[in-house]
N, C-alpha and C positions, 0 to 999 in steps of 0.2 A: 391583763397580761403583765409577767414579771419582767424587769429590765433585761435580764439575760434572753430571755426569747423575743426582747424587742431586738437588742443587739442582734442575736442571731438572724430574725428576719431580716434586719437591714443587710446584713453581711450577706445572705443567701442571694438577697434581692440583687446585689452588686455581684456577685460572684455569677449571678445566671447572665447578667448583662455583660459581662466580661467574657464569659466562656464562650457565649453563643454569639457573639460579634465576628464579622466575617474578616479575614486578614486584607490589608489595603492591597490594591494591586499593584505590581512591581515591588512588594516589601515580602520580606521573610514572612511565610505563613507562621510561624510560631512567634509571631510579635506579641501575640495575646497573651497579657500578663494578668492572671489571678491568684489569690491567696490559696495556695495548698493546704493549708491548716483547713480552710473552711470546706474545700473539696473531700478532704478526708472525713469531716464531720458530717456531710450529707450523704457521703456514700454509706454512713452506720445508720441513719436514721429509716425508719418504717417508712414505707409510702405512706401511710394517715400521718404519720409524725410530719413529715415535709409539707405536705398538702395541708396540714392544719397552721403551720409557720407562714405558708406563703397565702393561706387565704383568713388568716386571723379568725378563725372557728374555735378556738380553744376557749374554755370556760374556767374563770380562776373558782377557787374550791368554796362552798357555800360555808357559814359559819358552824352550822349542823354538823357537816361533814368533817370539818377542821376538828371540832371539840371529840367527836365520836373516834376518831382515826387517834388524836393523842391519848384517848381512854384505852386504845388497844382493839379497838373495833374498826375492821377497815373498811373502807365501802366497796358495792361490787366492782369487781375487777381490777383492786388495788390490791397488789401483790405483797410490798414491801411495809413494815409499819415502823413507827417511832423507836429508834435508837436500835435499828436492827444493821447487822453489820455486812455488809455487801461491798461487791468489786465492781469499779467502773470501767469498763471498756477492757475488761481482762487485764488490767493493768494496775489501778490506783484501789488501796482499799480504803474504807471507811465506815460511818455510820449515816445514817437517813436520819436526818434533823427537823425536815420539812416536808407536808406533802403540798406542791405548789398548785396542781391541777387536778383534777378526774376525769374531765371529759377533752377530747375524747381517748385520748391515752392518758394514764396517771404521768405526773412530772413530779419530781422529787428536788430537795436540796440536800446535798450529800457533804459531811465534813469528812474529808481527808485524815487518813493518819498525820499528813505532814502539816494540817492546820487550814490548809486550803477550803474554800467552799465550790461548790462543783453544782448546777443545775442540770438536770438531764433527765429524760423520758425512762420509762419501765424497761424498754428493750433494752437499755443501755447498761442494767445492772445485771449482776449474777448474786445471789444470796450465799452468803458464806456461813458455814456451821456454826451453831455457839459454841464456845469454848466450854469445853468440859475441864472441871478442875479435878485434879488427881486427889484420891482419896486420902484423908490425914492419916499416918503411920499409926498402927496399932502400939500400944505402950506394953 
């Protein structure tokens, strides 16, 4: 399991404990603090992705699957290829640089146009059309 998924699993566990905690008697019922950023991430996950993070069922990619993916042959269920342009959560554009897992849902590492690296699930990405080159002007 990747470090990002381990951090996210820990953040989700903490989030769930804080979110479900009952308010203390004679105190403000809104005294339960939790990370709004984690809440947003959780709300964007597919149920299968959340279940996988909470139960540690995800498999790392095998060497054969990784080599085939880098060669341009996506394993079954994998939608995005190496260096494919994508948008993460409809906001940040970038390129897929690594396939991190295949089962139960594909996961990727994306390098954003700003140079940041994001690990995400397939459902969080949207493919961008390939840029077309303008034809060279005729002489």
